[in-house]
ROPA-160164 format. One record per residue: chain; residue in three letters; x, y, z of N, C-alpha, C in turn; residue number from 1. Coordinates in steps of 0.02 Angstrom, whole numbers. Atoms other than C-alpha are relative to their C-alpha. Layout:
<vextis>
vexti unit=A | code=ala | n_u=X | n_v=Y | n_w=Z | ca_u=X | ca_v=Y | ca_w=Z | c_u=X | c_v=Y | c_w=Z | pos=NUM
...
</vextis>
This chain:
<vextis>
vexti unit=A | code=met | n_u=-19 | n_v=-24 | n_w=72 | ca_u=-3182 | ca_v=380 | ca_w=-2635 | c_u=46 | c_v=-6 | c_w=-13 | pos=1
vexti unit=A | code=met | n_u=-72 | n_v=15 | n_w=9 | ca_u=-3051 | ca_v=352 | ca_w=-2754 | c_u=9 | c_v=13 | c_w=-83 | pos=2
vexti unit=A | code=leu | n_u=-8 | n_v=-20 | n_w=73 | ca_u=-2987 | ca_v=426 | ca_w=-2918 | c_u=49 | c_v=-56 | c_w=-24 | pos=3
vexti unit=A | code=thr | n_u=-66 | n_v=51 | n_w=22 | ca_u=-2885 | ca_v=300 | ca_w=-3011 | c_u=-9 | c_v=16 | c_w=-91 | pos=4
vexti unit=A | code=arg | n_u=-18 | n_v=-2 | n_w=72 | ca_u=-2812 | ca_v=309 | ca_w=-3199 | c_u=43 | c_v=-62 | c_w=-22 | pos=5
vexti unit=A | code=leu | n_u=-34 | n_v=43 | n_w=37 | ca_u=-2777 | ca_v=175 | ca_w=-3312 | c_u=13 | c_v=4 | c_w=-80 | pos=6
vexti unit=A | code=leu | n_u=-32 | n_v=-10 | n_w=55 | ca_u=-2678 | ca_v=175 | ca_w=-3450 | c_u=17 | c_v=-70 | c_w=-42 | pos=7
vexti unit=A | code=tyr | n_u=5 | n_v=70 | n_w=27 | ca_u=-2692 | ca_v=7 | ca_w=-3551 | c_u=12 | c_v=-58 | c_w=55 | pos=8
vexti unit=A | code=gln | n_u=-13 | n_v=37 | n_w=-76 | ca_u=-2705 | ca_v=-79 | ca_w=-3366 | c_u=-64 | c_v=-27 | c_w=-3 | pos=9
vexti unit=A | code=glu | n_u=67 | n_v=25 | n_w=-35 | ca_u=-2855 | ca_v=-164 | ca_w=-3279 | c_u=27 | c_v=2 | c_w=72 | pos=10
vexti unit=A | code=ile | n_u=-3 | n_v=-22 | n_w=-59 | ca_u=-2900 | ca_v=-153 | ca_w=-3113 | c_u=21 | c_v=-83 | c_w=40 | pos=11
vexti unit=A | code=gly | n_u=-13 | n_v=64 | n_w=-19 | ca_u=-2873 | ca_v=-340 | ca_w=-3088 | c_u=-80 | c_v=-36 | c_w=25 | pos=12
vexti unit=A | code=arg | n_u=84 | n_v=37 | n_w=-10 | ca_u=-3051 | ca_v=-482 | ca_w=-3052 | c_u=26 | c_v=30 | c_w=81 | pos=13
vexti unit=A | code=glu | n_u=-5 | n_v=-13 | n_w=-65 | ca_u=-3093 | ca_v=-422 | ca_w=-2876 | c_u=-83 | c_v=-1 | c_w=17 | pos=14
vexti unit=A | code=ala | n_u=70 | n_v=9 | n_w=-39 | ca_u=-3242 | ca_v=-428 | ca_w=-2753 | c_u=-17 | c_v=47 | c_w=42 | pos=15
vexti unit=A | code=his | n_u=-5 | n_v=-38 | n_w=-70 | ca_u=-3302 | ca_v=-310 | ca_w=-2610 | c_u=-51 | c_v=-24 | c_w=39 | pos=16
vexti unit=A | code=glu | n_u=54 | n_v=27 | n_w=-47 | ca_u=-3426 | ca_v=-336 | ca_w=-2462 | c_u=-57 | c_v=71 | c_w=5 | pos=17
vexti unit=A | code=thr | n_u=57 | n_v=-74 | n_w=3 | ca_u=-3510 | ca_v=-149 | ca_w=-2505 | c_u=-12 | c_v=-2 | c_w=-82 | pos=18
vexti unit=A | code=asp | n_u=12 | n_v=-15 | n_w=64 | ca_u=-3597 | ca_v=-93 | ca_w=-2667 | c_u=60 | c_v=31 | c_w=-12 | pos=19
vexti unit=A | code=gln | n_u=-48 | n_v=-44 | n_w=28 | ca_u=-3468 | ca_v=5 | ca_w=-2791 | c_u=-26 | c_v=26 | c_w=-41 | pos=20
vexti unit=A | code=asn | n_u=35 | n_v=-24 | n_w=58 | ca_u=-3526 | ca_v=138 | ca_w=-2899 | c_u=60 | c_v=16 | c_w=-30 | pos=21
vexti unit=A | code=phe | n_u=-48 | n_v=-37 | n_w=37 | ca_u=-3405 | ca_v=196 | ca_w=-3052 | c_u=-33 | c_v=65 | c_w=-35 | pos=22
vexti unit=A | code=val | n_u=25 | n_v=-67 | n_w=46 | ca_u=-3416 | ca_v=375 | ca_w=-3137 | c_u=68 | c_v=-4 | c_w=-59 | pos=23
vexti unit=A | code=ile | n_u=-47 | n_v=-39 | n_w=62 | ca_u=-3316 | ca_v=384 | ca_w=-3312 | c_u=30 | c_v=51 | c_w=-2 | pos=24
vexti unit=A | code=leu | n_u=5 | n_v=-60 | n_w=5 | ca_u=-3232 | ca_v=529 | ca_w=-3309 | c_u=35 | c_v=28 | c_w=-70 | pos=25
vexti unit=A | code=ser | n_u=-48 | n_v=-17 | n_w=64 | ca_u=-3120 | ca_v=511 | ca_w=-3477 | c_u=11 | c_v=-70 | c_w=-13 | pos=26
vexti unit=A | code=gly | n_u=-16 | n_v=61 | n_w=26 | ca_u=-3073 | ca_v=386 | ca_w=-3584 | c_u=-46 | c_v=-45 | c_w=-18 | pos=27
vexti unit=A | code=glu | n_u=50 | n_v=54 | n_w=14 | ca_u=-3155 | ca_v=211 | ca_w=-3632 | c_u=28 | c_v=-41 | c_w=14 | pos=28
vexti unit=A | code=gly | n_u=-34 | n_v=54 | n_w=-25 | ca_u=-3140 | ca_v=41 | ca_w=-3574 | c_u=-57 | c_v=-48 | c_w=0 | pos=29
vexti unit=A | code=thr | n_u=37 | n_v=64 | n_w=-1 | ca_u=-3228 | ca_v=-123 | ca_w=-3530 | c_u=-7 | c_v=-22 | c_w=53 | pos=30
vexti unit=A | code=val | n_u=-4 | n_v=26 | n_w=-72 | ca_u=-3299 | ca_v=-175 | ca_w=-3380 | c_u=-33 | c_v=-81 | c_w=-2 | pos=31
vexti unit=A | code=gln | n_u=15 | n_v=78 | n_w=-14 | ca_u=-3331 | ca_v=-370 | ca_w=-3332 | c_u=-24 | c_v=-15 | c_w=77 | pos=32
vexti unit=A | code=ile | n_u=14 | n_v=12 | n_w=-66 | ca_u=-3441 | ca_v=-410 | ca_w=-3190 | c_u=-42 | c_v=-77 | c_w=-7 | pos=33
vexti unit=A | code=asn | n_u=36 | n_v=82 | n_w=-8 | ca_u=-3484 | ca_v=-608 | ca_w=-3143 | c_u=26 | c_v=-13 | c_w=-64 | pos=34
vexti unit=A | code=asp | n_u=-22 | n_v=38 | n_w=73 | ca_u=-3498 | ca_v=-703 | ca_w=-3305 | c_u=-54 | c_v=41 | c_w=-53 | pos=35
vexti unit=A | code=glu | n_u=33 | n_v=-43 | n_w=55 | ca_u=-3616 | ca_v=-560 | ca_w=-3398 | c_u=35 | c_v=10 | c_w=-52 | pos=36
vexti unit=A | code=pro | n_u=-35 | n_v=-24 | n_w=87 | ca_u=-3563 | ca_v=-501 | ca_w=-3580 | c_u=36 | c_v=72 | c_w=41 | pos=37
vexti unit=A | code=asp | n_u=-54 | n_v=-52 | n_w=1 | ca_u=-3425 | ca_v=-369 | ca_w=-3578 | c_u=-58 | c_v=68 | c_w=-13 | pos=38
vexti unit=A | code=ile | n_u=42 | n_v=-72 | n_w=11 | ca_u=-3488 | ca_v=-186 | ca_w=-3565 | c_u=40 | c_v=58 | c_w=-14 | pos=39
vexti unit=A | code=his | n_u=-61 | n_v=-59 | n_w=18 | ca_u=-3402 | ca_v=-38 | ca_w=-3661 | c_u=-33 | c_v=59 | c_w=48 | pos=40
vexti unit=A | code=val | n_u=21 | n_v=-48 | n_w=-31 | ca_u=-3391 | ca_v=111 | ca_w=-3561 | c_u=42 | c_v=61 | c_w=-17 | pos=41
vexti unit=A | code=gly | n_u=-15 | n_v=-72 | n_w=26 | ca_u=-3346 | ca_v=292 | ca_w=-3596 | c_u=-7 | c_v=58 | c_w=42 | pos=42
vexti unit=A | code=met | n_u=31 | n_v=-58 | n_w=-20 | ca_u=-3345 | ca_v=471 | ca_w=-3538 | c_u=-50 | c_v=12 | c_w=30 | pos=43
vexti unit=A | code=gly | n_u=74 | n_v=8 | n_w=-4 | ca_u=-3504 | ca_v=487 | ca_w=-3436 | c_u=-32 | c_v=-38 | c_w=31 | pos=44
vexti unit=A | code=ser | n_u=41 | n_v=75 | n_w=-29 | ca_u=-3541 | ca_v=299 | ca_w=-3400 | c_u=-5 | c_v=29 | c_w=73 | pos=45
vexti unit=A | code=val | n_u=16 | n_v=8 | n_w=-75 | ca_u=-3605 | ca_v=286 | ca_w=-3219 | c_u=-21 | c_v=-87 | c_w=5 | pos=46
vexti unit=A | code=phe | n_u=46 | n_v=69 | n_w=-30 | ca_u=-3632 | ca_v=100 | ca_w=-3155 | c_u=26 | c_v=-26 | c_w=68 | pos=47
vexti unit=A | code=leu | n_u=-2 | n_v=32 | n_w=-82 | ca_u=-3643 | ca_v=-8 | ca_w=-3007 | c_u=9 | c_v=-80 | c_w=6 | pos=48
vexti unit=A | code=val | n_u=-15 | n_v=82 | n_w=11 | ca_u=-3560 | ca_v=-168 | ca_w=-2977 | c_u=-18 | c_v=-1 | c_w=101 | pos=49
vexti unit=A | code=his | n_u=24 | n_v=20 | n_w=-71 | ca_u=-3656 | ca_v=-235 | ca_w=-2803 | c_u=44 | c_v=-34 | c_w=38 | pos=50
vexti unit=A | code=ala | n_u=-34 | n_v=24 | n_w=-47 | ca_u=-3576 | ca_v=-305 | ca_w=-2648 | c_u=-10 | c_v=-81 | c_w=-22 | pos=51
vexti unit=A | code=gly | n_u=-4 | n_v=65 | n_w=17 | ca_u=-3505 | ca_v=-482 | ca_w=-2684 | c_u=11 | c_v=-15 | c_w=-73 | pos=52
vexti unit=A | code=ala | n_u=-17 | n_v=20 | n_w=61 | ca_u=-3496 | ca_v=-461 | ca_w=-2878 | c_u=70 | c_v=12 | c_w=-24 | pos=53
vexti unit=A | code=gln | n_u=-63 | n_v=1 | n_w=14 | ca_u=-3342 | ca_v=-519 | ca_w=-2957 | c_u=9 | c_v=55 | c_w=-47 | pos=54
vexti unit=A | code=his | n_u=-6 | n_v=-44 | n_w=57 | ca_u=-3280 | ca_v=-374 | ca_w=-3074 | c_u=60 | c_v=7 | c_w=-3 | pos=55
vexti unit=A | code=asn | n_u=-75 | n_v=-38 | n_w=19 | ca_u=-3142 | ca_v=-293 | ca_w=-3172 | c_u=-17 | c_v=57 | c_w=-52 | pos=56
vexti unit=A | code=val | n_u=-3 | n_v=-48 | n_w=37 | ca_u=-3112 | ca_v=-134 | ca_w=-3270 | c_u=57 | c_v=14 | c_w=-22 | pos=57
vexti unit=A | code=ile | n_u=-64 | n_v=8 | n_w=37 | ca_u=-2995 | ca_v=-140 | ca_w=-3407 | c_u=-3 | c_v=72 | c_w=-52 | pos=58
vexti unit=A | code=ser | n_u=10 | n_v=-73 | n_w=62 | ca_u=-2936 | ca_v=36 | ca_w=-3507 | c_u=6 | c_v=-25 | c_w=-62 | pos=59
vexti unit=A | code=gly | n_u=3 | n_v=22 | n_w=81 | ca_u=-2951 | ca_v=33 | ca_w=-3691 | c_u=56 | c_v=50 | c_w=-32 | pos=60
vexti unit=A | code=ser | n_u=-72 | n_v=-40 | n_w=57 | ca_u=-2840 | ca_v=152 | ca_w=-3825 | c_u=1 | c_v=40 | c_w=37 | pos=61
vexti unit=A | code=gln | n_u=-10 | n_v=-62 | n_w=-11 | ca_u=-2873 | ca_v=296 | ca_w=-3722 | c_u=18 | c_v=11 | c_w=69 | pos=62
vexti unit=A | code=pro | n_u=10 | n_v=1 | n_w=-55 | ca_u=-2833 | ca_v=323 | ca_w=-3541 | c_u=-55 | c_v=-6 | c_w=41 | pos=63
vexti unit=A | code=leu | n_u=67 | n_v=-9 | n_w=-10 | ca_u=-2973 | ca_v=289 | ca_w=-3433 | c_u=14 | c_v=30 | c_w=89 | pos=64
vexti unit=A | code=ile | n_u=0 | n_v=-47 | n_w=-78 | ca_u=-2992 | ca_v=407 | ca_w=-3271 | c_u=-83 | c_v=-19 | c_w=17 | pos=65
vexti unit=A | code=leu | n_u=85 | n_v=5 | n_w=-25 | ca_u=-3135 | ca_v=339 | ca_w=-3162 | c_u=4 | c_v=22 | c_w=97 | pos=66
vexti unit=A | code=leu | n_u=-1 | n_v=-3 | n_w=-60 | ca_u=-3196 | ca_v=384 | ca_w=-2997 | c_u=-59 | c_v=-54 | c_w=41 | pos=67
vexti unit=A | code=thr | n_u=33 | n_v=56 | n_w=-23 | ca_u=-3251 | ca_v=249 | ca_w=-2887 | c_u=-27 | c_v=29 | c_w=77 | pos=68
vexti unit=A | code=ile | n_u=52 | n_v=-5 | n_w=-53 | ca_u=-3385 | ca_v=267 | ca_w=-2735 | c_u=-19 | c_v=-50 | c_w=26 | pos=69
vexti unit=A | code=tyr | n_u=29 | n_v=62 | n_w=-21 | ca_u=-3389 | ca_v=125 | ca_w=-2613 | c_u=-53 | c_v=4 | c_w=49 | pos=70
vexti unit=A | code=gly | n_u=71 | n_v=-1 | n_w=-41 | ca_u=-3551 | ca_v=86 | ca_w=-2512 | c_u=-52 | c_v=52 | c_w=-30 | pos=71
vexti unit=A | code=ala | n_u=46 | n_v=-54 | n_w=11 | ca_u=-3649 | ca_v=222 | ca_w=-2582 | c_u=-47 | c_v=-31 | c_w=-52 | pos=72
vexti unit=A | code=thr | n_u=55 | n_v=29 | n_w=42 | ca_u=-3811 | ca_v=151 | ca_w=-2672 | c_u=-41 | c_v=66 | c_w=-37 | pos=73
vexti unit=A | code=asn | n_u=52 | n_v=-57 | n_w=27 | ca_u=-3884 | ca_v=314 | ca_w=-2726 | c_u=3 | c_v=31 | c_w=-78 | pos=74
vexti unit=A | code=leu | n_u=9 | n_v=-7 | n_w=70 | ca_u=-3835 | ca_v=316 | ca_w=-2901 | c_u=-15 | c_v=-49 | c_w=-54 | pos=75
vexti unit=A | code=his | n_u=51 | n_v=55 | n_w=72 | ca_u=-3938 | ca_v=176 | ca_w=-2978 | c_u=-35 | c_v=45 | c_w=-32 | pos=76
vexti unit=A | code=gly | n_u=29 | n_v=-30 | n_w=54 | ca_u=-3984 | ca_v=218 | ca_w=-3134 | c_u=-55 | c_v=-59 | c_w=-41 | pos=77
vexti unit=A | code=pro | n_u=30 | n_v=48 | n_w=47 | ca_u=-4107 | ca_v=145 | ca_w=-3265 | c_u=9 | c_v=-67 | c_w=-21 | pos=78
vexti unit=A | code=his | n_u=-38 | n_v=32 | n_w=28 | ca_u=-3967 | ca_v=30 | ca_w=-3322 | c_u=-7 | c_v=-49 | c_w=68 | pos=79
vexti unit=A | code=asp | n_u=-22 | n_v=55 | n_w=-52 | ca_u=-3959 | ca_v=-57 | ca_w=-3134 | c_u=-40 | c_v=-58 | c_w=-12 | pos=80
vexti unit=A | code=lys | n_u=17 | n_v=68 | n_w=-19 | ca_u=-4000 | ca_v=-245 | ca_w=-3119 | c_u=53 | c_v=-59 | c_w=38 | pos=81
vexti unit=A | code=glu | n_u=-33 | n_v=55 | n_w=-28 | ca_u=-3929 | ca_v=-402 | ca_w=-3036 | c_u=71 | c_v=-1 | c_w=-18 | pos=82
vexti unit=A | code=gly | n_u=-93 | n_v=-7 | n_w=1 | ca_u=-3728 | ca_v=-355 | ca_w=-3021 | c_u=30 | c_v=52 | c_w=-38 | pos=83
vexti unit=A | code=cys | n_u=-34 | n_v=-70 | n_w=25 | ca_u=-3711 | ca_v=-187 | ca_w=-3126 | c_u=-42 | c_v=19 | c_w=-47 | pos=84
vexti unit=A | code=arg | n_u=8 | n_v=-31 | n_w=46 | ca_u=-3739 | ca_v=-79 | ca_w=-3251 | c_u=2 | c_v=90 | c_w=4 | pos=85
</vextis>
């Protein structure tokens, strides 16, 4: 588990060997996963990046504070599909 604060930054495109869950605690930004359309996220957004998916998180005009949980897949929600949501 990791807590990250991004202000006009991005985590950089990356992939992991395990699923990665994100919970947006405050702020707003954009998520990019593989070649899918960009996803706007804000406070309360929860999304999953499946193992092996290329992804990036970019903060918007407000600092983005996010909680990242590696390997836990119990946060799947109604928007889960191949690669993200």
